[in-house]
NUKELO-757933 format. One record per residue: x, z, y of N, C-alpha, C in turn; residue in one letter. Coordinates in steps of 0.02 Angstrom, whole numbers, plus 50000, padded with zeros to 5 digits. Example, Ala and Ser with C-alpha at 12.3 -4.5 7.8 and 13.67 -1.06 7.14 Angstrom:
% residues 2
nx / nz / ny / cax / caz / cay / cx / cz / cy / aa
50660 / 50390 / 49716 / 50615 / 50390 / 49775 / 50660 / 50390 / 49835 / A
50642 / 50354 / 49888 / 50684 / 50357 / 49947 / 50645 / 50394 / 50002 / S
This chain:
% residues 136
nx / nz / ny / cax / caz / cay / cx / cz / cy / aa
50728 / 49822 / 51640 / 50670 / 49792 / 51607 / 50676 / 49804 / 51532 / M
50621 / 49819 / 51500 / 50617 / 49834 / 51429 / 50621 / 49769 / 51389 / L
50666 / 49766 / 51341 / 50672 / 49706 / 51301 / 50613 / 49701 / 51252 / S
50600 / 49642 / 51229 / 50545 / 49630 / 51181 / 50558 / 49670 / 51118 / R
50621 / 49670 / 51095 / 50638 / 49706 / 51033 / 50626 / 49781 / 51040 / R
50645 / 49809 / 51097 / 50635 / 49881 / 51109 / 50560 / 49897 / 51112 / A
50522 / 49853 / 51145 / 50450 / 49863 / 51149 / 50418 / 49862 / 51079 / F
50436 / 49812 / 51039 / 50407 / 49806 / 50972 / 50427 / 49866 / 50928 / L
50490 / 49888 / 50934 / 50512 / 49946 / 50896 / 50473 / 50008 / 50917 / A
50462 / 50016 / 50981 / 50423 / 50073 / 51006 / 50350 / 50071 / 50983 / G
50321 / 50011 / 50984 / 50252 / 50004 / 50962 / 50246 / 50018 / 50887 / A
50294 / 49993 / 50848 / 50294 / 50006 / 50776 / 50303 / 50081 / 50763 / A
50345 / 50112 / 50802 / 50356 / 50184 / 50793 / 50293 / 50223 / 50807 / A
50258 / 50205 / 50860 / 50196 / 50240 / 50877 / 50143 / 50233 / 50823 / G
50134 / 50173 / 50799 / 50085 / 50162 / 50746 / 50108 / 50193 / 50681 / L
50172 / 50186 / 50666 / 50199 / 50212 / 50604 / 50197 / 50288 / 50600 / G
50209 / 50321 / 50656 / 50207 / 50394 / 50656 / 50138 / 50417 / 50636 / I
50087 / 50385 / 50663 / 50019 / 50405 / 50647 / 50004 / 50393 / 50573 / T
50018 / 50333 / 50549 / 50003 / 50317 / 50479 / 50052 / 50351 / 50432 / A
50115 / 50349 / 50450 / 50166 / 50376 / 50406 / 50164 / 50451 / 50399 / G
50152 / 50486 / 50453 / 50149 / 50559 / 50449 / 50093 / 50580 / 50404 / A
50037 / 50546 / 50408 / 49980 / 50562 / 50365 / 49996 / 50547 / 50292 / R
50031 / 50491 / 50280 / 50047 / 50473 / 50211 / 50097 / 50521 / 50180 / A
50143 / 50548 / 50219 / 50195 / 50589 / 50190 / 50177 / 50663 / 50187 / S
50131 / 50685 / 50228 / 50111 / 50755 / 50227 / 50035 / 50758 / 50229 / T
50004 / 50740 / 50175 / 49933 / 50730 / 50172 / 49893 / 50789 / 50198 / V
49909 / 50850 / 50178 / 49870 / 50907 / 50199 / 49894 / 50939 / 50263 / D
49954 / 50923 / 50285 / 49983 / 50956 / 50343 / 49953 / 50932 / 50409 / A
49928 / 50870 / 50411 / 49903 / 50842 / 50473 / 49831 / 50818 / 50465 / L
49783 / 50863 / 50458 / 49715 / 50841 / 50445 / 49684 / 50800 / 50502 / P
49711 / 50805 / 50562 / 49682 / 50768 / 50618 / 49706 / 50696 / 50623 / L
49758 / 50679 / 50587 / 49784 / 50611 / 50589 / 49748 / 50570 / 50536 / V
49687 / 50552 / 50550 / 49647 / 50513 / 50504 / 49603 / 50466 / 50545 / D
49636 / 50420 / 50579 / 49601 / 50377 / 50627 / 49592 / 50306 / 50603 / D
49593 / 50296 / 50538 / 49582 / 50229 / 50512 / 49646 / 50192 / 50494 / G
49704 / 50218 / 50510 / 49766 / 50184 / 50492 / 49788 / 50202 / 50421 / L
49762 / 50256 / 50395 / 49782 / 50279 / 50329 / 49736 / 50248 / 50276 / R
49766 / 50225 / 50222 / 49729 / 50198 / 50167 / 49691 / 50255 / 50132 / N
49625 / 50250 / 50125 / 49588 / 50305 / 50093 / 49599 / 50308 / 50017 / P
49633 / 50259 / 49989 / 49650 / 50259 / 49917 / 49588 / 50269 / 49873 / C
49540 / 50227 / 49883 / 49479 / 50229 / 49844 / 49491 / 50205 / 49774 / L
49441 / 50208 / 49733 / 49445 / 50183 / 49665 / 49469 / 50110 / 49666 / D
49507 / 50090 / 49616 / 49535 / 50023 / 49612 / 49482 / 49969 / 49602 / S
49427 / 49989 / 49572 / 49374 / 49939 / 49559 / 49335 / 49923 / 49622 / R
49312 / 49862 / 49625 / 49270 / 49841 / 49680 / 49204 / 49878 / 49674 / L
49180 / 49910 / 49728 / 49116 / 49946 / 49724 / 49061 / 49899 / 49699 / P
49016 / 49926 / 49659 / 48964 / 49886 / 49627 / 48923 / 49845 / 49676 / E
48907 / 49874 / 49734 / 48866 / 49836 / 49783 / 48905 / 49776 / 49810 / H
48971 / 49780 / 49812 / 49011 / 49722 / 49834 / 49020 / 49673 / 49776 / L
49031 / 49698 / 49716 / 49040 / 49654 / 49658 / 48978 / 49611 / 49647 / A
48919 / 49637 / 49664 / 48857 / 49599 / 49655 / 48839 / 49557 / 49717 / R
48880 / 49562 / 49769 / 48864 / 49526 / 49831 / 48865 / 49450 / 49818 / H
48821 / 49415 / 49852 / 48814 / 49343 / 49841 / 48879 / 49304 / 49854 / E
48919 / 49325 / 49902 / 48982 / 49290 / 49916 / 49031 / 49298 / 49858 / I
49035 / 49359 / 49832 / 49080 / 49371 / 49775 / 49055 / 49333 / 49714 / V
48990 / 49334 / 49702 / 48962 / 49297 / 49646 / 48976 / 49222 / 49653 / Q
48968 / 49196 / 49714 / 48981 / 49125 / 49725 / 49055 / 49108 / 49714 / A
49099 / 49153 / 49732 / 49171 / 49141 / 49723 / 49189 / 49134 / 49649 / A
49155 / 49171 / 49606 / 49169 / 49169 / 49534 / 49128 / 49116 / 49497 / W
49081 / 49085 / 49532 / 49038 / 49036 / 49499 / 49079 / 48977 / 49472 / E
49070 / 48963 / 49409 / 49105 / 48907 / 49377 / 49178 / 48920 / 49360 / G
49202 / 48981 / 49372 / 49272 / 48998 / 49358 / 49277 / 49030 / 49289 / V
49320 / 49003 / 49248 / 49333 / 49033 / 49182 / 49380 / 49091 / 49193 / D
49355 / 49151 / 49188 / 49395 / 49211 / 49203 / 49455 / 49218 / 49156 / R
49451 / 49190 / 49097 / 49507 / 49193 / 49050 / 49566 / 49150 / 49075 / A
49553 / 49106 / 49124 / 49607 / 49065 / 49151 / 49633 / 49091 / 49217 / R
49609 / 49149 / 49239 / 49631 / 49179 / 49302 / 49691 / 49224 / 49289 / V
49746 / 49209 / 49321 / 49807 / 49249 / 49317 / 49828 / 49269 / 49387 / W
49833 / 49332 / 49400 / 49858 / 49356 / 49464 / 49931 / 49377 / 49451 / D
49978 / 49338 / 49474 / 50048 / 49350 / 49458 / 50090 / 49370 / 49517 / V
50059 / 49384 / 49573 / 50097 / 49404 / 49632 / 50095 / 49480 / 49639 / H
50153 / 49511 / 49643 / 50155 / 49583 / 49651 / 50217 / 49602 / 49691 / V
50210 / 49656 / 49729 / 50268 / 49685 / 49764 / 50284 / 49749 / 49728 / H
50345 / 49755 / 49705 / 50366 / 49816 / 49670 / 50416 / 49852 / 49714 / L
50397 / 49910 / 49736 / 50442 / 49951 / 49778 / 50443 / 50021 / 49750 / V
50492 / 50058 / 49770 / 50498 / 50127 / 49750 / 50552 / 50161 / 49791 / G
50560 / 50224 / 49779 / 50610 / 50262 / 49815 / 50671 / 50277 / 49773 / T
50666 / 50262 / 49709 / 50721 / 50279 / 49663 / 50717 / 50351 / 49638 / G
50661 / 50386 / 49653 / 50656 / 50456 / 49633 / 50650 / 50465 / 49557 / D
50638 / 50411 / 49521 / 50634 / 50415 / 49448 / 50703 / 50407 / 49416 / S
50752 / 50388 / 49456 / 50819 / 50377 / 49429 / 50828 / 50309 / 49398 / G
50778 / 50268 / 49402 / 50782 / 50200 / 49376 / 50736 / 50155 / 49415 / E
50743 / 50091 / 49404 / 50696 / 50044 / 49434 / 50707 / 50031 / 49507 / G
50651 / 50018 / 49542 / 50654 / 49994 / 49611 / 50677 / 50048 / 49659 / P
50705 / 50026 / 49714 / 50726 / 50072 / 49767 / 50725 / 50033 / 49832 / W
50725 / 50069 / 49885 / 50728 / 50040 / 49952 / 50795 / 50058 / 49983 / L
50820 / 50018 / 50029 / 50885 / 50033 / 50060 / 50883 / 50099 / 50099 / P
50939 / 50132 / 50107 / 50942 / 50196 / 50143 / 50914 / 50192 / 50214 / P
50917 / 50134 / 50247 / 50890 / 50127 / 50315 / 50815 / 50142 / 50316 / E
50781 / 50130 / 50261 / 50709 / 50141 / 50258 / 50691 / 50215 / 50260 / A
50741 / 50258 / 50250 / 50729 / 50331 / 50252 / 50748 / 50361 / 50320 / E
50773 / 50319 / 50366 / 50801 / 50345 / 50428 / 50763 / 50321 / 50489 / S
50746 / 50367 / 50534 / 50714 / 50348 / 50597 / 50761 / 50311 / 50643 / L
50826 / 50311 / 50627 / 50874 / 50271 / 50666 / 50863 / 50197 / 50654 / W
50825 / 50180 / 50603 / 50806 / 50111 / 50587 / 50729 / 50108 / 50585 / H
50698 / 50112 / 50644 / 50625 / 50121 / 50646 / 50585 / 50066 / 50611 / P
50605 / 50004 / 50616 / 50567 / 49951 / 50583 / 50568 / 49959 / 50508 / L
50627 / 49972 / 50479 / 50632 / 49983 / 50407 / 50594 / 50046 / 50386 / S
50601 / 50099 / 50426 / 50568 / 50163 / 50411 / 50493 / 50155 / 50409 / Y
50464 / 50124 / 50460 / 50392 / 50118 / 50464 / 50365 / 50065 / 50417 / F
50406 / 50017 / 50400 / 50385 / 49969 / 50349 / 50378 / 50005 / 50282 / R
50426 / 50048 / 50266 / 50422 / 50088 / 50205 / 50359 / 50131 / 50206 / R
50346 / 50164 / 50262 / 50287 / 50207 / 50266 / 50223 / 50166 / 50257 / M
50221 / 50106 / 50286 / 50161 / 50064 / 50279 / 50152 / 50042 / 50206 / A
50207 / 50022 / 50173 / 50203 / 50002 / 50103 / 50179 / 50059 / 50059 / L
50207 / 50118 / 50069 / 50188 / 50175 / 50028 / 50116 / 50195 / 50041 / M
50094 / 50191 / 50103 / 50025 / 50206 / 50121 / 49978 / 50155 / 50089 / N
49995 / 50092 / 50094 / 49952 / 50039 / 50066 / 49946 / 50045 / 49991 / A
49999 / 50068 / 49958 / 50000 / 50073 / 49886 / 49975 / 50140 / 49860 / A
49953 / 50184 / 49904 / 49928 / 50250 / 49883 / 49979 / 50290 / 49844 / C
50041 / 50288 / 49868 / 50096 / 50321 / 49833 / 50097 / 50395 / 49848 / V
50109 / 50434 / 49795 / 50120 / 50506 / 49802 / 50193 / 50515 / 49821 / D
50208 / 50540 / 49881 / 50278 / 50545 / 49903 / 50322 / 50589 / 49858 / P
50290 / 50632 / 49819 / 50329 / 50676 / 49775 / 50350 / 50641 / 49711 / K
50318 / 50585 / 49694 / 50334 / 50546 / 49634 / 50319 / 50473 / 49648 / A
50354 / 50445 / 49695 / 50339 / 50378 / 49721 / 50343 / 50324 / 49667 / A
50397 / 50322 / 49630 / 50405 / 50269 / 49580 / 50348 / 50271 / 49529 / D
50336 / 50330 / 49500 / 50284 / 50337 / 49449 / 50215 / 50321 / 49477 / R
50199 / 50347 / 49536 / 50132 / 50337 / 49563 / 50121 / 50264 / 49583 / S
50173 / 50230 / 49605 / 50167 / 50159 / 49623 / 50149 / 50118 / 49561 / Y
50184 / 50130 / 49506 / 50171 / 50093 / 49444 / 50102 / 50111 / 49417 / V
50082 / 50174 / 49422 / 50015 / 50194 / 49400 / 49962 / 50158 / 49441 / E
49973 / 50150 / 49505 / 49925 / 50114 / 49547 / 49921 / 50041 / 49526 / R
49977 / 50010 / 49511 / 49976 / 49940 / 49488 / 49936 / 49935 / 49423 / L
49946 / 49981 / 49377 / 49908 / 49981 / 49314 / 49833 / 49988 / 49328 / H
49815 / 50032 / 49374 / 49744 / 50041 / 49391 / 49714 / 49977 / 49419 / A
49752 / 49942 / 49462 / 49728 / 49879 / 49491 / 49720 / 49826 / 49437 / L
49767 / 49824 / 49390 / 49763 / 49776 / 49335 / 49702 / 49791 / 49292 / I
49691 / 49854 / 49276 / 49635 / 49874 / 49235 / 49568 / 49858 / 49268 / D
49567 / 49853 / 49334 / 49506 / 49839 / 49371 / 49491 / 49764 / 49377 / A
49535 / 49722 / 49350 / 49522 / 49650 / 49352 / 49456 / 49635 / 49316 / F
49423 / 49581 / 49335 / 49362 / 49562 / 49298 / 49379 / 49548 / 49225 / P
49332 / 49561 / 49181 / 49342 / 49549 / 49110 / 49367 / 49479 / 49097 / T
49421 / 49475 / 49060 / 49451 / 49410 / 49043 / 49508 / 49390 / 49088 / G
49509 / 49414 / 49150 / 49563 / 49395 / 49196 / 49626 / 49434 / 49180 / A
49683 / 49405 / 49198 / 49747 / 49439 / 49187 / 49785 / 49441 / 49252 / R
């Protein structure tokens, strides 16, 4: 009988291979684009969504100068020689949960696998720059 842990590892591997392979070899697998990959759109909220009544209602009465978004996940591969890094298990398929977690994080953050540390920080800066005027 298959253990729950083995089943979950296999399921994560199947999903991760699809998303992770596309994230790490963007041009090599053009057919792996089934909705699991982050399309890495512009950091700003599209204008039609920014003007949507729900978004407008959420900001109603809020002093944007008092809005601080202070939660961030900082990850990297250590390819810059400084700063954040992930444990070696995250680079190995012998540790599928760590490996596919890394792939999911890098995909979600629109990281360029050739310059992960730099591109991750650039993405954070782009998200910060897209904050509403006055928010930090």
